[in-house]
N, C-alpha and C positions, 0 to 999 in steps of 0.2 A: 165561925170563920169570918175574918175581916172581908169587907166588900172587894178590895183590890185582889186579895188572894183568891176569892171565889170566882171573880171574873177571869183571872189567870187560869184557874183550873178548868173553867168552861172552855176557854180558848184552846188550851192544850188538848182537851177531849175532842173538840171539833177538828183540830189539826191532825190528831192521830187517826180519827175516823176517815178524814179525807185522804190520808196516806194509804189506808186500806183500799179506799175507793179508787185512788189513782192507780194502784197496783192492778186492780181488777179491770179498770178501763184499758190499761195496756194489754191485758190478757182477755179482753172482751170476747174474742172469738173462742177462747178456750173454755169459758165458763158460762156461756149463754147459748141457749137454743131458741131464744125468741128474738124479737127485733131490737131489744135494748140489753145493755149489760145487766147481769143478774147480781145485785149487790147483797150476796149472802155472806154474813160474817164468818160462817164456817169455812168459806173458801180461802180465808187467810191462814187456816191451819196448814201444817205441812201435808203435802199430798202423799198418799200411798200409791205404789206403782204396781201395775199388772203387766208383766211381760208374757209373751207366748211364742211358740214355735210350732211348725207344722211338719209332718212327716217329710223327709227330704225328697221322696219320690213324687210328691204332689206338684202339679203344674201351677203356672202363674194365675190362671183364672179360678181354680179351686181355692187357692190361697186368698184371693180377693173375697170369696164367699166366707171363708173362715174369719176374715177380718170383721165382717158384719156380725157374726156370732159374738166375737169378743167385744165389739163396740157396744152392742146392746147389753152385754153383761156389765160393762163399765157405766153405761147410761143408768142402769138400775142401781148400781153401787152408789152412784153420785146422788141418788135420792136421800142417802143417809150420811155419807161422808165423802170427802174429796179423794177420788182416784184418778190417776192418769194412765192411759194406755201407752205402753212403750212399743214402738213399731219395730218388728224384727228386720234387720237389714236384708236386702235381697242379695243372693249369690247365684252363681250359675245354676240353671235348672236344666232338666233333661232336654227340653225342646230349644234351649238357647245354644245354638251350635256354631255361631260365628267365632272367629279366632280372637276377638277383642277381649281384654280383661273384664271380667264380670264378677266383682266381689265387693262386699261392704257398700252396696248401693243404697243410698237413702231413699225413703219414700218420696221425697220431694222431686226426685228424678222423674217419677211416673205420675204422681198425683199432686193435687193442689192442697198443701197443708192447711191453708186458711179455711178451705171448704170442710175438711175433716174436722177441724177444731170448732166449727159452728155446730157440731153435734155433740162431741165429747172432748175432754182434754186429751191431747195426744202429744207425743214427743218422739224424736228419733232415738235410737239406742245410744248413739254418741252423745246426745244431749243428756240422757239419763246418767251416763258415766260421769259427765261433768257436774251433774247435780247431786251426786251421792259420793260420800267419802269411802275410800278403801277399795273401790271397784269390786265390791262383793254383793251378790244377790242373797237376800236372807233365806228364802224358802224356794225350793224347786219341787214341783209335783209332776211326776211323770204319769200321764193319764193312760189308762189301758182298759180293756174290757174285762169281763169276768171269765176266769178260766173255765168255769162250769157252764157258761152261757146263760140263757134266760131260764129262770126257775119255772118249771112246769110249762115252758113255752110261752110264758106271759112276760111282757115287757113292763117294767115299772122303774120309776126314777129312784136311784139309790147310789151310794158311794161308800167305799170302805178302804181303809189302808190295808194293803196286801203286799205280799212278796212280789217282786217283779216277775212278770210272766216271761218276758222276752229279754234278750240281751240288749243292753243299751250302752252308750258311749260315755256315761258319767263314771268317773273314777275317783275314789276317795284318796286324798293325799295323806302324807304322814302326819300332818298337823290337824287332821280331821276335816279340813275343807274339801270341797268337791270340784274337780276339774272337768271341763268340757271345752269344746272348741270355741264357743261364744263368738261365732262368725269371724274368727281370726283377730279379734281385738285382744291386745296383750294384757296379761296380768289380771284377768277377770276370773273370779272364783265364786262358788256358792257356799253358803254356810251350812245348809241342811238339804238333804235329798230324801224323798220318799216316793214310792209308787202308790198310786191310787187307782183302784178299780172303780169305774163309774159308768153308768148308763143314765143319761139325763140331758136335758136341754141346757144351754150355757148358763142361763139365769138361775138354775138350780144351785149354783155355787155361791150365790150372794150371801146367804145366811152363814155358810161355812167361812167365807172370807172375812166377814164382818164380826161374827160372834166367836169363832174358834181360832182363827189365825190372827195373830197380833203383830206379825212382821210388817215392816214398812214396804218391802219389795217381795213380790210373789211371782214366780215364773212357772207357767203352765206349758209343759212339753207335750207334743202330740195333741194340740188343741182341736184338731179336726175330729177327735173322738166325741166331742160335744156336738149336739145337734141344734138346729134352730128351734124345733118343737113348736110351741105356741106362736113363735115369732118368725115363722117362715114367710114365703112369698105372699101369703094371703093376709099379712098383718101390716098395720101402719108402721110398726117399729122396724120391720125389715126394710120397707121402702124409704123410710126417713134416713136410716143409716146408708142405704144404697144411693140415695140422691146426693148425700154428702161426699161420695167418692168421685168427685170430678177429676178428670184427667188434668195433668199439668198444662198450663197455658202454652208453654213452648211446644209441646207435642200437638196440641190442638191447632196451633198456628201452622205447623208443617202440614197437617192434614188439610186444613182449609186452603192453603196455597196450592196443593195438588188438585183439590176439587175445582178450584177456580181456573187453573191452567189447562186441565185436561178434560174435565167433566161438565163444564159450564154450570157449576154449582156454587151458589153463594147463599149465606144465611138469609139475606133479604128476600131473594127470589124463592128460596125453598121454605121460608117461614119456619126457620129452625134457630133463630137467634136466642142466645142464653141471657138470662138476667144475671147480674153479678152475684147475687145472693140466691142460692138454690132454694132457700126457705120461702122466698117470695115468688117462686115459679111453680105454677100448677097448670098443666096443660090438659086439654080435652082431646079425645081421640079424633083424628082427622084434621087437626089444626095444622100439623106439619105436612107439607107436600113432598119435600125431598127433591134432590137434583134429578135431571133428566137422564138417569142411568139406572141399571139394575146392578146390585152388588150381591156377590155370593161369597160364602166361606166354604171352600171345598177342602176338607181334611183328607190327607193321603197318608203317606209314610206308615206309622204304626197302626193306623186304622185299617189299612189293607189286610192286616192280620187279626187285630183284636176286635174289630167291628166290621168285618167284611160283609156281613149280612145287612148292614145299614147304609152302605155307600154304593153309588152307581159307578159304572165304567166312565171313562172320560167322554166317550161318545154319548152315553146315556145322560151324563150331566149336561153336555152341550144341547141335547134335544130339549131338556127341561128348561134351560136358560132361554133358548130361542123361542119356546112357546110363550114365555112371559114377555119377551121383547116384542113379539108380534101383537100380543094382547094389549100392551101399553103403548105401542107405536114408538118404541125407543130404539136407538142405534148403538148405544154404548153400554159396556159391561165392565165393572171393576171386580177383580178376582183377588181375594185374600186366600192364600193357600200355602201349605208347607211342601207342595209338590216340587220336585227338582225341575230344572229348566226345560229338559226335554219333554216332560209331561205337560208343562204349561204351554209349550209351543204346540204340542199335539192338540190340546184343548182349543187353542186359538185357531188352529187349522180347521177344526170342526165348526167354528163359529164364523167363518168367512161368509159374507163380507162385513160383518159387524166389527166395530172397534172394540178391542179387548185390552184392558189396562191392568197393571198391577204396580204397587209401589216398591221401588228398589231404592233403598236408602243410600245416599252418597257416603263415602268413607268417613267424612268428618261427622256426619249425623250418627252413623253406626258407632263410631268410637265414643261419642259423647253420651248417647242415650241407649246404646246397646240393644240387644234383641228384644228386651221388654218394651223399650220405647218404640221400636219399629212395629211391634205387634199392636201397640195402642194406636199408632197412626193408621194401621190397617183397619182396626175396629172403628175408629172415628170416621173414616171414609165410608165404610159399610153402613154406619149409623145414619148417614145423611142421604142414602139412596132413595129413589122413588119406591123401590121394592127390594126386599132382601130375601135371599134363600140361604139357609144355613145347613150345617151338617148335624144329623141326629145325634143326640147324647154328647155333643161337644160343648164343654163349658165356655170355649171361645165364642161359639154362636150364642149360648145363653146370655153372656154378658152384652152382646150386641142387641139381643131382644130387649134387655132391660134399658139400655141407653135409648133405644128408639121409643120405648114406652114412655120414658121420662120426657122425651122431646115432643110427644103428642102425635105419633104416627098411628094410623089405623091398625088394628090387629091383623086385618087381612094382608096388609103390606109388610108385616113384621114377622109373624109366627109361622114361618114356612121352612121346610127342610127338603133336601134332595131325597128322592126315593131310589131304592135299588132297582136295577133294570127289570127284575122279575116281579116287582111289587109296585106297579105304577100308581096305585091308590093307597100308598102307605099312610100310616097315622102321622099326623102333623103335631108339632110341639104344643104343649099345654099353653094356654093364654093366661099369663099372670098379669093382672091389671094393677097398675100403680094405685096405691091407697094413700090418701093425704090426710083424712080426718077420721 
């Protein structure tokens, strides 16, 4: 090869390589879990896409837990090839009762996409539709248990293609494609549909998705069927994914403004300031002090029937709150509750002369961020309290425990729940400690 041609060849090679690097620099947060961009050549390959959905009856905070299961599956998939997790749009849930329209809500309304992307590649469903041709998902797997249950009463990881056990809403069209509601996005179909009986942790699917399934896009329906397994709350993987789930900045600002205006609470005084990058934030217990108020999550409504043995009367709840206020020499209480107004006022009456607050979203905030956003503001304010009391077996309270653990509150100030009136010494929540390394 002549010298000028050889030099030109080298120059073109470097230029092309730099083009790949520039693409990855733009997507640094999508492909890196460390402090610098991860320049893996395989990341220039077309991504495969994992979509998922959860049983419609499940609430907001259980769905957040299922996200962690899917995120860790995608994390392990990316050890071998590039996968992107497609986030299911939010639509009205059972507990979202306001009259505002709540459909096709992107995850960026509630969470910080950049923080999510610092753990795994993610995209909104609308972005997925723009990135793929034909608005068709290749493979749909409807996850279900085994009709016969556990063999000999023993649980083991396994999966099999089976007939569908229960009725589902997928319908085969005359052209062989499959129809579903697809979150009310128009003209979306699936190419293939199968039911899979499975009992396994989420990462069990890795070999199946890489070695058996060759479709570019795979949709797991009823993803809550998969469990955390080895990557539950006692694992580094759980907590790494959980730490990436930062609330959207606009919602944190609303909560911070409320704290400052009514509860004399600021990050500087409370020692709860966040670092911009969650990967560089590791807190020890007791570092966070919290604002000069007690926060409680008092679940009512459906819990009055489904978990009546776990919750106190309003008078009983007030007695437990007052006990903590006296012990900590505090005068203010923040209440996150689904109780109707008359019950909240009754609780406030039991707590005179203490100052009792709750967050009531202005109409413009409710219209813009909806019930999910208002719930996150409640959780954010509870997260920053000097002391927190939750409701037993409530995932809303569990998520607050996790936020406080990440901020560095003591376990004694975090893992508490109300006791029913007839069981004053009831069991308190398990203390799941954040694991970093």
